[in-house]
Phi, psi and omega in degrees: 000144178238133175238150179212142180208144171282357182055043178303144177258128182227120174196172179252139178237134178245132173253132179230132176222116181062234176268008183251156175216159176223126185253122180238151171260132173262137170209086188232154173259129186312318181289316181288322169302319175296319174301311177298318179299318179292320181285330176299310177304318183290317180294317176300333184294340185262002177277150169213185183293341175272352178297142176299145184305321181295325180291314172308308181294325177299320182294316177298317182289322174305314184292304180293326180293328178295327179273311193252354187084160190296310184301315181287329180295320178299320181299311186300317180290317173296322176306323178262031175045052177061023180267111183297317184290324174300310187293314173305313177302317181282330174291322172297322175302311181295320181292319183278326183274342188218303197290320184303316180297324181290323178299310179302317182298317180290325181288322176292324180292325183283352177285000000 
């Protein structure tokens, strides 16, 4: 028997704020997500408090989109009332606390 896998990472993430919650699905291939996250982080490194709001939102959507896809990234930004820094913050928390470890595990399995 021959088996092959991209070692995709699939899970559900729930965001909770007050009495509201948002459930998003993660379905990423480790190599692709790392490339997209690297691009998004480079773009975010150019942001500062004087960056136009639309540029901040675009960066937030890039970052969230790398993890959740474009449609869900928009839902996340809406959930945080179009606040780009909140959206970037929660995506960063998820990346540091959970996703990066899962990416490393998937990459090890792929070798």
